[in-house]
Every structure is written in C-alpha cells, then in structure tokens.
All heavy atoms as an XYZ file, in Angstrom:
873
protein
N      88.366     91.222    122.550
C      89.185     92.343    122.158
C      90.040     91.930    120.951
O      90.745     90.946    120.999
C      90.089     92.733    123.332
C      91.038     93.841    122.979
S      92.355     94.062    124.179
C      91.566     95.071    125.368
N      89.942     92.693    119.876
C      90.730     92.388    118.683
C      91.926     93.316    118.606
O      91.849     94.491    118.981
C      89.880     92.546    117.411
O      89.409     93.875    117.345
C      88.725     91.571    117.415
N      93.000     92.785    118.133
C      94.225     93.565    117.983
C      94.249     94.211    116.601
O      93.800     93.618    115.628
C      95.448     92.654    118.115
C      95.539     91.924    119.427
S      96.348     92.849    120.704
C      97.935     93.146    120.013
N      94.786     95.420    116.560
C      94.966     96.060    115.265
C      96.135     95.405    114.546
O      97.127     95.042    115.177
C      95.308     97.543    115.445
C      94.178     98.379    115.912
C      94.574     99.826    115.974
N      95.780     99.986    116.787
C      96.615    100.993    116.668
N      96.404    101.939    115.799
N      97.683    101.077    117.438
N      96.049     95.277    113.233
C      97.190     94.710    112.508
C      98.365     95.695    112.550
O      98.172     96.906    112.447
C      96.673     94.528    111.083
C      95.433     95.330    110.987
C      94.911     95.529    112.372
N      99.570     95.157    112.706
C     100.762     95.997    112.733
C     100.997     96.590    111.356
O     100.790     95.931    110.340
C     101.985     95.188    113.129
C     102.073     94.885    114.572
C     103.413     94.223    114.853
C     103.592     94.002    116.319
N     104.911     93.410    116.603
N     101.455     97.829    111.344
C     101.787     98.492    110.092
C     103.297     98.515    109.931
O     104.036     98.546    110.899
C     101.269     99.924    110.089
C      99.787    100.030    110.001
C      99.371    101.463    109.920
C      97.866    101.571    109.920
N      97.420    102.947    110.020
N     103.726     98.513    108.705
C     105.129     98.642    108.377
C     105.252     99.863    107.488
O     104.441    100.090    106.602
C     105.543     97.425    107.590
C     106.751     96.645    107.866
C     107.536     96.931    109.049
N     107.426     95.827    109.969
C     107.964     95.820    111.162
N     108.644     96.828    111.607
N     107.824     94.815    111.950
N     106.263    100.659    107.736
C     106.529    101.840    106.917
C     107.810    101.588    106.151
O     108.813    101.183    106.727
C     106.646    103.084    107.786
C     105.362    103.389    108.508
C     105.162    102.975    109.818
C     104.329    104.060    107.865
C     103.976    103.229    110.473
C     103.139    104.315    108.518
C     102.969    103.907    109.819
O     101.788    104.147    110.463
N     107.762    101.821    104.863
C     108.904    101.544    103.996
C     109.314    102.848    103.323
O     108.498    103.519    102.695
C     108.542    100.495    102.931
C     108.102     99.199    103.614
C     109.709    100.253    101.989
C     107.458     98.206    102.690
N     110.574    103.205    103.470
C     111.131    104.358    102.783
C     111.688    103.854    101.465
O     112.563    102.987    101.449
C     112.239    105.003    103.623
C     112.890    106.248    103.046
C     111.873    107.379    102.926
C     114.052    106.684    103.906
N     111.153    104.357    100.372
C     111.527    103.853     99.055
C     111.945    104.995     98.145
O     111.395    106.092     98.213
C     110.362    103.105     98.436
N     112.908    104.713     97.310
C     113.380    105.668     96.319
C     113.022    105.122     94.945
O     113.320    103.970     94.627
C     114.895    105.826     96.448
O     115.397    106.626     95.414
N     112.391    105.951     94.132
C     111.970    105.547     92.792
C     112.606    106.498     91.787
O     112.372    107.707     91.842
C     110.441    105.583     92.693
C     109.791    104.991     91.462
C     110.115    103.506     91.342
C     108.296    105.177     91.515
N     113.421    105.952     90.894
C     114.089    106.790     89.893
C     113.176    107.018     88.697
O     112.259    106.242     88.445
C     115.384    106.121     89.435
O     115.095    104.915     88.780
N     113.426    108.082     87.972
C     112.662    108.362     86.762
C     111.285    108.934     87.004
O     110.416    108.830     86.151
N     111.060    109.548     88.174
C     109.761    110.112     88.527
C     109.949    111.591     88.839
O     110.932    111.985     89.452
C     109.179    109.384     89.770
C     107.837    109.942     90.135
C     109.084    107.912     89.518
N     108.968    112.418     88.412
C     109.093    113.862     88.614
C     108.130    114.436     89.638
O     108.353    115.522     90.154
C     108.875    114.594     87.285
C     109.966    114.281     86.279
O     111.097    113.990     86.700
O     109.676    114.324     85.072
N     107.026    113.752     89.926
C     106.027    114.325     90.829
C     105.546    113.297     91.848
O     105.693    112.092     91.654
C     104.829    114.845     90.036
O     104.116    113.766     89.470
N     104.940    113.807     92.912
C     104.398    112.948     93.965
C     103.260    112.081     93.429
O     103.147    110.911     93.784
C     103.908    113.821     95.117
C     103.503    113.062     96.344
C     103.169    113.970     97.512
O     103.574    115.133     97.531
O     102.472    113.479     98.426
N     102.423    112.647     92.570
C     101.301    111.900     92.004
C     101.793    110.751     91.125
O     101.252    109.648     91.162
C     100.390    112.822     91.181
C      99.660    113.869     91.987
C     100.535    115.076     92.332
O     101.519    115.365     91.602
O     100.258    115.705     93.360
N     102.833    111.028     90.331
C     103.403    109.997     89.460
C     104.050    108.886     90.294
O     103.938    107.704     89.963
C     104.437    110.633     88.532
C     104.906    109.740     87.427
C     105.894    110.433     86.503
O     106.243    111.606     86.727
O     106.333    109.774     85.550
N     104.707    109.249     91.393
C     105.315    108.287     92.322
C     104.256    107.326     92.850
O     104.394    106.111     92.771
C     105.972    109.065     93.476
C     106.602    108.219     94.546
C     107.871    107.697     94.374
C     105.938    107.964     95.734
C     108.467    106.927     95.359
C     106.522    107.208     96.732
C     107.796    106.683     96.541
N     103.161    107.895     93.361
C     102.076    107.076     93.917
C     101.422    106.220     92.839
O     101.142    105.037     93.052
C     101.046    107.985     94.578
C      99.936    107.250     95.263
C      98.980    108.184     96.008
O      99.142    109.413     95.938
O      98.067    107.657     96.644
N     101.187    106.798     91.679
C     100.520    106.087     90.593
C     101.346    104.896     90.114
O     100.811    103.804     89.907
C     100.271    107.058     89.433
C      99.521    106.468     88.272
C      99.317    107.503     87.190
C      98.689    106.884     85.964
N      98.594    107.834     84.864
N     102.662    105.085     89.953
C     103.533    103.990     89.504
C     103.535    102.834     90.499
O     103.433    101.669     90.107
C     104.964    104.478     89.320
C     105.253    105.120     88.028
S     107.004    105.524     87.983
C     107.227    105.792     86.258
N     103.645    103.150     91.776
C     103.676    102.097     92.792
C     102.355    101.349     92.846
O     102.326    100.116     92.842
C     104.001    102.696     94.162
C     105.376    103.343     94.309
C     105.536    103.905     95.705
C     106.483    102.369     93.988
N     101.259    102.093     92.883
C      99.942    101.471     92.976
C      99.636    100.628     91.735
O      99.149     99.502     91.844
C      98.868    102.531     93.195
C      97.525    101.953     93.534
C      97.261    101.451     94.792
C      96.526    101.894     92.580
C      96.030    100.900     95.108
C      95.291    101.354     92.871
C      95.045    100.854     94.135
N      99.930    101.160     90.558
C      99.652    100.423     89.317
C     100.488     99.148     89.214
O      99.998     98.129     88.731
C      99.899    101.302     88.099
C      98.805    102.322     87.898
O      97.722    102.204     88.461
N      99.095    103.342     87.124
N     101.732     99.201     89.658
C     102.577     98.009     89.618
C     102.003     96.903     90.485
O     101.926     95.741     90.075
C     104.006     98.348     90.091
O     104.543     99.351     89.228
C     104.903     97.121     90.056
N     101.574     97.250     91.692
C     101.017     96.239     92.595
C      99.701     95.687     92.060
O      99.479     94.478     92.063
C     100.831     96.811     94.014
C     102.194     97.035     94.643
C     100.016     95.868     94.880
C     102.135     97.631     96.016
N      98.819     96.565     91.565
C      97.517     96.080     91.100
C      97.623     95.236     89.830
O      96.799     94.351     89.617
C      96.523     97.233     90.874
O      97.096     98.178     89.988
C      96.144     97.874     92.187
N      98.639     95.480     88.992
C      98.816     94.650     87.797
C      99.228     93.236     88.171
O      98.827     92.277     87.521
C      99.883     95.255     86.885
C      99.400     96.441     86.100
C     100.507     97.012     85.248
C     100.042     98.282     84.568
N     101.104     98.906     83.780
N     100.031     93.098     89.218
C     100.565     91.794     89.593
C      99.699     91.056     90.615
O      99.674     89.832     90.632
C     101.988     91.955     90.125
C     102.972     92.527     89.095
C     104.285     92.885     89.757
C     103.192     91.535     87.969
N      99.039     91.777     91.497
C      98.150     91.173     92.503
C      97.053     92.189     92.815
O      97.208     93.016     93.705
C      98.932     90.809     93.761
C      98.112     89.995     94.751
O      96.889     89.842     94.541
O      98.691     89.512     95.740
N      95.932     92.133     92.093
C      94.904     93.169     92.203
C      94.314     93.378     93.599
O      93.881     94.478     93.916
C      93.813     92.698     91.243
C      94.473     91.752     90.323
C      95.598     91.142     91.079
N      94.306     92.367     94.446
C      93.703     92.516     95.770
C      94.690     92.903     96.867
O      94.286     93.241     97.971
C      92.979     91.229     96.166
C      91.785     90.863     95.299
C      91.185     89.546     95.756
C      90.738     91.955     95.310
N      95.976     92.870     96.573
C      96.977     93.156     97.600
C      96.878     94.557     98.200
O      96.985     94.704     99.419
C      98.383     92.904     97.066
C      99.510     93.029     98.086
C      99.329     92.014     99.203
C     100.847     92.829     97.418
N      96.636     95.603     97.420
C      96.514     96.928     98.052
C      95.350     97.002     99.050
O      95.439     97.702    100.052
C      96.271     97.874     96.882
C      96.824     97.180     95.709
C      96.622     95.714     95.969
N      94.302     96.266     98.796
C      93.152     96.265     99.702
C      93.453     95.416    100.935
O      93.254     95.848    102.064
C      91.895     95.752     98.977
C      91.536     96.698     97.842
C      90.733     95.607     99.955
C      90.527     96.157     96.861
N      93.954     94.205    100.718
C      94.268     93.311    101.838
C      95.346     93.898    102.734
O      95.276     93.787    103.951
C      94.755     91.949    101.317
C      93.722     91.122    100.621
C      94.240     89.733    100.287
C      95.408     89.770     99.333
N      95.818     88.455     98.845
N      96.352     94.506    102.126
C      97.482     95.016    102.884
C      97.361     96.460    103.307
O      98.273     97.005    103.917
N      96.231     97.107    102.980
C      96.019     98.522    103.306
C      97.196     99.372    102.823
O      97.753    100.173    103.557
C      95.791     98.701    104.817
C      95.185    100.035    105.141
O      94.640    100.708    104.271
N      95.281    100.438    106.389
N      97.556     99.182    101.561
C      98.688     99.874    100.942
C      98.355    101.348    100.708
O      97.290    101.665    100.195
C      99.016     99.213     99.600
C     100.086     99.911     98.821
C     101.406     99.654     99.083
C      99.766    100.819     97.829
C     102.399    100.288     98.368
C     100.744    101.459     97.105
C     102.073    101.189     97.374
N      99.266    102.222    101.096
C      99.106    103.645    100.770
C     100.441    104.352    100.830
O     101.345    103.958    101.565
C      98.100    104.319    101.676
C      98.480    104.419    103.104
C      97.303    104.907    103.954
N      97.697    104.960    105.333
C      98.041    106.067    105.981
N      97.994    107.219    105.365
N      98.400    106.032    107.237
N     100.553    105.399    100.034
C     101.709    106.284    100.072
C     101.322    107.439    100.980
O     100.274    108.054    100.792
C     102.071    106.794     98.654
C     103.196    107.803     98.724
C     102.441    105.634     97.754
N     102.146    107.729    101.961
C     101.821    108.769    102.936
C     102.078    110.137    102.316
O     103.193    110.444    101.887
C     102.610    108.565    104.228
C     102.244    107.210    104.793
C     102.332    109.690    105.204
C     102.757    106.891    106.128
N     101.010    110.911    102.241
C     101.077    112.249    101.648
C     101.968    113.157    102.486
O     101.994    113.072    103.696
C      99.682    112.874    101.571
C      98.679    112.037    100.827
C      98.768    112.260     99.366
C      97.605    111.549     98.683
N      97.891    111.164     97.361
N     102.689    114.019    101.842
C     103.512    114.990    102.539
C     104.896    114.495    102.912
O     105.732    115.277    103.339
N     105.166    113.211    102.761
C     106.489    112.685    103.085
C     107.260    112.276    101.833
O     108.246    111.572    101.911
C     106.376    111.485    104.030
C     105.867    111.781    105.428
C     105.824    110.515    106.265
C     106.744    112.818    106.113
N     106.805    112.723    100.693
C     107.491    112.434     99.437
C     108.347    113.639     99.069
O     107.878    114.768     99.105
C     106.472    112.144     98.320
O     105.588    111.116     98.766
C     107.153    111.678     97.064
N     109.597    113.376     98.769
C     110.552    114.439     98.451
C     111.251    114.144     97.134
O     111.479    112.995     96.786
C     111.628    114.547     99.535
C     111.115    114.739    100.924
C     110.791    116.209    101.181
N     110.418    116.416    102.570
C     109.195    116.392    103.037
N     108.194    116.143    102.229
N     108.933    116.625    104.300
N     111.630    115.202     96.454
C     112.399    115.074     95.225
C     113.834    114.721     95.599
O     114.393    115.285     96.522
C     112.360    116.389     94.459
C     112.831    116.278     93.051
C     111.950    117.144     92.183
C     112.311    117.046     90.739
N     111.793    115.879     90.094
N     114.414    113.774     94.906
C     115.790    113.349     95.147
C     116.547    113.357     93.819
O     115.993    113.727     92.790
C     115.807    111.961     95.764
N     117.775    112.915     93.838
C     118.599    112.880     92.630
C     117.987    111.957     91.589
O     118.029    110.738     91.727
C     120.010    112.389     92.975
C     120.685    113.257     94.015
O     120.378    114.467     94.041
O     121.499    112.733     94.787
N     117.400    112.527     90.558
C     116.846    111.743     89.463
C     115.566    110.998     89.784
O     115.198    110.083     89.062
N     114.875    111.347     90.857
C     113.645    110.643     91.197
C     112.982    111.201     92.437
O     113.138    112.371     92.764
N     112.241    110.343     93.122
C     111.517    110.740     94.327
C     111.784    109.731     95.432
O     112.011    108.557     95.165
C     110.009    110.784     94.060
C     109.554    111.716     92.965
S     109.653    113.440     93.386
C     108.272    113.609     94.462
N     111.707    110.218     96.680
C     111.783    109.364     97.854
C     110.480    109.544     98.602
O     110.028    110.669     98.803
C     112.969    109.750     98.758
C     114.283    109.468     98.039
C     112.921    108.996    100.076
C     115.496    109.860     98.813
N     109.851    108.430     99.008
C     108.583    108.516     99.709
C     108.411    107.392    100.711
O     109.158    106.414    100.713
N     107.403    107.559    101.566
C     107.105    106.578    102.605
C     105.822    105.844    102.234
O     104.810    106.462    101.909
C     106.959    107.255    103.983
C     106.611    106.237    105.050
C     108.234    108.002    104.350
N     105.887    104.513    102.315
C     104.761    103.650    101.998
C     104.316    102.977    103.287
O     105.152    102.517    104.065
C     105.175    102.576    100.984
C     105.713    103.221     99.712
C     104.018    101.650    100.673
C     106.476    102.265     98.827
N     103.015    102.900    103.498
C     102.458    102.198    104.655
C     101.802    100.914    104.164
O     101.068    100.918    103.174
C     101.416    103.081    105.342
O     100.756    102.369    106.355
N     102.081     99.808    104.874
C     101.543     98.508    104.491
C     101.352     97.666    105.749
O     102.059     97.854    106.722
C     102.479     97.791    103.475
C     101.836     96.566    102.856
C     103.805     97.468    104.078
C     100.775     96.858    101.871
N     100.403     96.752    105.723
C     100.230     95.826    106.842
C     101.450     94.916    106.919
O     101.966     94.465    105.896
C      98.966     94.999    106.654
N     101.913     94.658    108.136
C     103.128     93.870    108.344
C     103.053     92.499    107.679
O     104.040     91.994    107.157
C     103.394     93.715    109.838
C     104.743     93.114    110.125
O     105.725     93.467    109.479
N     104.804     92.222    111.086
N     101.881     91.913    107.648
C     101.689     90.579    107.074
C     102.073     90.529    105.591
O     102.521     89.505    105.089
C     100.221     90.177    107.260
C      99.868     88.824    106.760
C      98.414     88.517    107.055
C      98.008     87.162    106.532
N      96.591     86.882    106.803
N     101.900     91.646    104.879
C     102.136     91.680    103.435
C     103.397     92.442    103.049
O     103.612     92.737    101.873
C     100.928     92.299    102.726
C      99.669     91.511    102.964
C      98.723     91.930    103.880
C      99.439     90.318    102.292
C      97.574     91.193    104.116
C      98.297     89.571    102.520
C      97.372     90.014    103.429
O      96.249     89.283    103.664
N     104.244     92.751    104.016
C     105.446     93.554    103.771
C     106.334     92.956    102.681
O     106.720     93.643    101.743
C     106.227     93.702    105.073
C     107.576     94.340    104.915
C     108.292     94.477    106.234
C     108.736     93.127    106.743
N     109.658     93.210    107.870
N     106.657     91.680    102.800
C     107.566     91.064    101.835
C     106.934     90.920    100.461
O     107.616     91.054     99.437
C     108.056     89.708    102.350
C     108.881     89.840    103.603
C     108.434     89.323    104.810
C     110.100     90.517    103.588
C     109.188     89.462    105.965
C     110.854     90.666    104.738
C     110.397     90.131    105.925
O     111.134     90.281    107.065
N     105.635     90.676    100.407
C     104.939     90.596     99.121
C     105.017     91.931     98.386
O     105.292     91.983     97.189
C     103.469     90.214     99.319
C     103.298     88.840     99.940
O     104.237     88.031     99.879
O     102.219     88.589    100.506
N     104.766     93.010     99.120
C     104.776     94.346     98.512
C     106.179     94.722     98.049
O     106.353     95.219     96.940
C     104.226     95.397     99.504
C     104.498     96.798     99.020
C     102.734     95.184     99.691
N     107.185     94.469     98.875
C     108.556     94.805     98.479
C     108.954     94.032     97.225
O     109.550     94.590     96.304
C     109.538     94.542     99.637
C     109.308     95.566    100.746
C     110.988     94.621     99.151
C     110.099     95.313    102.012
N     108.600     92.756     97.166
C     108.924     91.958     95.979
C     108.220     92.497     94.740
O     108.843     92.678     93.692
C     108.559     90.496     96.194
C     108.717     89.674     94.953
C     109.977     89.374     94.471
C     107.612     89.226     94.245
C     110.132     88.632     93.302
C     107.760     88.488     93.083
C     109.021     88.185     92.614
N     106.919     92.767     94.847
C     106.172     93.252     93.683
C     106.663     94.626     93.238
O     106.742     94.899     92.045
C     104.678     93.286     93.986
C     104.016     91.917     94.172
C     102.536     92.086     94.479
C     104.213     91.041     92.958
N     106.998     95.483     94.190
C     107.485     96.809     93.819
C     108.871     96.749     93.180
O     109.230     97.625     92.398
C     107.503     97.738     95.031
C     106.128     98.168     95.532
C     106.275     99.073     96.741
C     105.331     98.865     94.442
N     109.632     95.716     93.489
C     110.943     95.578     92.852
C     110.806     95.296     91.354
O     111.756     95.468     90.595
C     111.756     94.477     93.525
O     111.206     93.215     93.246
N     109.614     94.903     90.931
C     109.352     94.625     89.515
C     108.819     95.843     88.760
O     108.339     95.713     87.641
C     108.356     93.462     89.394
C     108.809     92.138     90.011
C     107.679     91.125     89.959
C     110.038     91.616     89.310
N     108.891     97.025     89.364
C     108.371     98.242     88.731
C     109.057     98.506     87.390
O     108.451     99.023     86.464
C     108.470     99.458     89.685
C     109.882     99.939     89.838
C     107.573    100.593     89.231
N     110.321     98.118     87.258
C     111.062     98.308     86.012
C     110.508     97.504     84.846
O     110.809     97.783     83.693
N     109.697     96.505     85.144
C     109.068     95.698     84.104
C     107.985     96.483     83.361
O     107.701     96.224     82.206
C     108.465     94.459     84.766
C     108.055     93.372     83.860
C     107.641     92.157     84.666
C     107.454     90.974     83.755
N     107.111     89.765     84.479
N     107.369     97.454     84.043
C     106.254     98.215     83.464
C     106.604     99.663     83.145
O     105.971    100.283     82.307
C     105.063     98.200     84.435
C     104.620     96.820     84.799
C     104.887     96.295     86.042
C     103.945     96.030     83.883
C     104.487     95.011     86.385
C     103.537     94.747     84.205
C     103.811     94.239     85.461
N     107.587    100.215     83.853
C     107.968    101.618     83.666
C     109.483    101.722     83.521
O     110.198    100.812     83.909
C     107.536    102.459     84.875
C     106.062    102.445     85.144
C     105.531    101.649     86.151
C     105.190    103.227     84.390
C     104.165    101.633     86.404
C     103.828    103.211     84.634
C     103.327    102.414     85.638
O     101.978    102.388     85.886
N     109.936    102.847     83.010
C     111.374    103.101     82.957
C     111.790    103.704     84.295
O     112.060    104.902     84.407
C     111.714    104.041     81.808
C     111.517    103.405     80.460
C     111.953    104.312     79.352
C     111.750    103.602     78.022
N     112.212    104.379     76.899
N     111.776    102.868     85.319
C     112.078    103.312     86.676
C     112.639    102.140     87.468
O     112.411    100.986     87.118
C     110.821    103.840     87.347
N     113.364    102.458     88.523
C     113.883    101.443     89.433
C     113.522    101.831     90.850
O     113.549    103.010     91.208
C     115.405    101.335     89.317
C     115.822    100.746     87.988
O     115.223     99.805     87.505
N     116.848    101.330     87.395
N     113.209    100.828     91.673
C     112.856    101.066     93.067
C     113.977    100.562     93.956
O     114.528     99.491     93.732
C     111.564    100.334     93.433
C     111.130    100.557     94.871
C     110.165    101.729     94.945
C     110.493     99.324     95.440
N     114.303    101.350     94.972
C     115.287    100.971     95.968
C     114.649    101.142     97.339
O     114.170    102.236     97.667
C     116.532    101.857     95.844
C     117.631    101.655     96.873
C     118.212    100.252     96.757
C     118.714    102.682     96.694
N     114.586    100.062     98.122
C     114.042    100.132     99.473
C     115.156    100.600    100.396
O     116.177     99.932    100.522
C     113.516     98.763     99.925
O     112.543     98.323     98.985
C     112.893     98.840    101.294
N     114.963    101.747    101.044
C     115.999    102.326    101.874
C     115.881    101.943    103.342
O     116.863    101.816    104.038
C     115.976    103.857    101.749
C     116.168    104.398    100.332
C     115.944    105.889    100.311
C     117.546    104.060     99.828
N     114.660    101.775    103.833
C     114.462    101.491    105.260
C     113.084    100.888    105.440
O     112.129    101.300    104.806
C     114.567    102.803    106.053
C     114.223    102.729    107.507
C     115.390    102.256    108.327
C     115.034    102.325    109.796
N     115.912    101.593    110.621
N     112.979     99.901    106.328
C     111.696     99.312    106.688
C     111.586     99.348    108.195
O     112.485     98.902    108.892
C     111.615     97.869    106.184
O     110.420     97.283    106.610
N     110.494     99.903    108.702
C     110.346    100.064    110.137
C     108.885    100.000    110.529
O     108.005    100.297    109.737
C     110.928    101.410    110.563
O     110.673    101.655    111.926
N     108.625     99.634    111.784
C     107.273     99.653    112.314
C     106.937    101.011    112.897
O     105.831    101.249    113.351
N     107.890    101.932    112.892
C     107.711    103.240    113.490
C     107.971    104.311    112.433
O     109.063    104.380    111.868
C     108.688    103.386    114.660
C     108.486    104.649    115.434
O     107.874    105.593    114.975
N     109.022    104.658    116.633
N     106.998    105.149    112.185
C     107.153    106.161    111.136
C     108.207    107.196    111.499
O     108.875    107.744    110.631
C     105.804    106.828    110.781
C     105.958    107.622    109.496
C     105.313    107.706    111.912
C     104.717    107.772    108.715
N     108.421    107.451    112.786
C     109.439    108.421    113.187
C     110.836    107.952    112.810
O     111.688    108.771    112.439
C     109.357    108.707    114.687
C     108.113    109.488    115.035
O     107.624    110.277    114.222
N     107.572    109.273    116.217
N     111.105    106.658    112.880
C     112.408    106.130    112.472
C     112.621    106.332    110.977
O     113.705    106.677    110.531
C     112.508    104.640    112.804
C     112.663    104.340    114.271
C     112.794    102.842    114.461
C     112.788    102.459    115.917
N     112.810    100.997    116.100
N     111.583    106.105    110.204
C     111.679    106.271    108.760
C     111.878    107.747    108.413
O     112.674    108.090    107.552
C     110.431    105.687    108.062
C     110.442    105.994    106.586
C     110.367    104.198    108.264
N     111.158    108.643    109.104
C     111.307    110.073    108.863
C     112.727    110.531    109.176
O     113.296    111.353    108.463
C     110.337    110.863    109.736
C     108.943    110.944    109.223
C     108.149    111.782    110.203
C     106.811    112.152    109.747
N     106.101    112.961    110.748
N     113.308    109.984    110.247
C     114.664    110.370    110.640
C     115.671    109.986    109.570
O     116.556    110.763    109.227
C     115.043    109.716    111.965
C     116.381    110.180    112.488
C     116.722    109.504    113.799
C     116.052    110.269    114.906
N     116.464    109.799    116.238
N     115.534    108.796    108.991
C     116.432    108.362    107.924
C     116.254    109.264    106.714
O     117.216    109.666    106.082
C     116.166    106.888    107.549
C     116.919    106.508    106.284
C     116.562    105.982    108.690
N     115.013    109.614    106.407
C     114.744    110.485    105.252
C     115.358    111.855    105.464
O     115.979    112.407    104.558
C     113.229    110.610    105.055
C     112.865    111.501    103.884
C     111.384    111.768    103.788
O     110.707    111.792    104.812
O     110.919    111.977    102.652
N     115.253    112.400    106.663
C     115.814    113.723    106.942
C     117.318    113.720    106.880
O     117.936    114.636    106.338
C     115.338    114.215    108.306
C     113.885    114.624    108.317
C     113.371    114.953    109.699
O     114.163    114.874    110.674
O     112.189    115.275    109.809
N     117.958    112.694    107.433
C     119.418    112.650    107.408
C     119.928    112.394    105.991
O     121.022    112.827    105.642
C     119.978    111.560    108.345
O     119.432    110.301    107.980
C     119.665    111.866    109.776
N     119.132    111.729    105.182
C     119.538    111.459    103.811
C     119.407    112.717    102.947
O     120.225    112.966    102.074
C     118.659    110.340    103.233
C     119.159    109.751    101.970
C     118.352    108.511    101.646
N     118.873    107.625    100.672
C     119.342    107.926     99.489
N     119.430    109.128     99.109
N     119.747    106.992     98.646
N     118.355    113.498    103.156
C     118.086    114.650    102.300
C     118.296    115.985    102.991
O     118.200    117.018    102.336
C     116.633    114.619    101.811
C     116.401    113.470    100.874
O     117.324    113.063    100.179
N     115.214    112.934    100.854
N     118.494    116.006    104.283
C     118.539    117.269    104.999
C     117.132    117.695    105.340
O     116.157    117.263    104.733
N     116.984    118.497    106.370
C     115.654    118.945    106.765
C     115.199    120.085    105.865
O     116.013    120.817    105.307
C     115.641    119.435    108.226
O     116.578    120.496    108.339
C     116.016    118.315    109.166
N     113.899    120.240    105.731
C     113.385    121.365    104.953
C     112.773    122.373    105.924
O     111.592    122.620    105.908
C     112.402    120.934    103.860
C     111.486    119.821    104.275
O     111.991    118.706    104.369
O     110.297    120.066    104.492
N     113.625    122.931    106.760
C     113.188    123.907    107.771
C     113.018    125.267    107.154
O     113.598    125.628    106.193
C     114.211    123.978    108.886
C-alpha cells in the first residue's frame, strides 16, 4: 500500500497583477526559469476559482507537494527579479478549508 504525498496549500498575494491568468502565468514562469522540473516534481498548480482581486494585485491559492513547499516559497519570493511584482505568502496549510477561511475573512465573502 502506497501513501499519497501530502499536499500543502499556500495563500499568496501578488502585487502588480490584473487577471487570474496573469497571476498563474507569473508564478509558473518564475518557478520554471529557476528550477524547470520543480512544477512537475512538486505537482505545482494554482487552484482555479479561488483567485480574487485585491488591493493592487491578486490573491490566490497554490497547491504543492509538502516535500517541495519551502523550495516553492523561496523561488516564488524571487518573482520581483523577473516581473514588476512582489509576492507575499499569507498562509500555509495542509487543509484547503483553512486557507479559504483566511481568504474570506481577509476579503469578505462574495455571497
């Protein structure tokens, strides 16, 4: 019996971004420029539908394998090297509901 790798969900704020596609593209391109195999090894993805417009940027949830969590956070902190943007990690959790709760309390619900 094999165990599934643990996932980590990271709530991140990226300044200088106007759309969900641009948010995902900036994050993915930054990681692939610095470590081309990390998105594949770490199963990196931006969760669709959980990206919201914030003050001067976007807030979104990133899913990554727990083993590569610190590598991804470090590489994403270098996004300013390639784009006119800054990344701020707001919350890291193994449970997506915890991350969603922080996002809702930070931005209000969109009911």
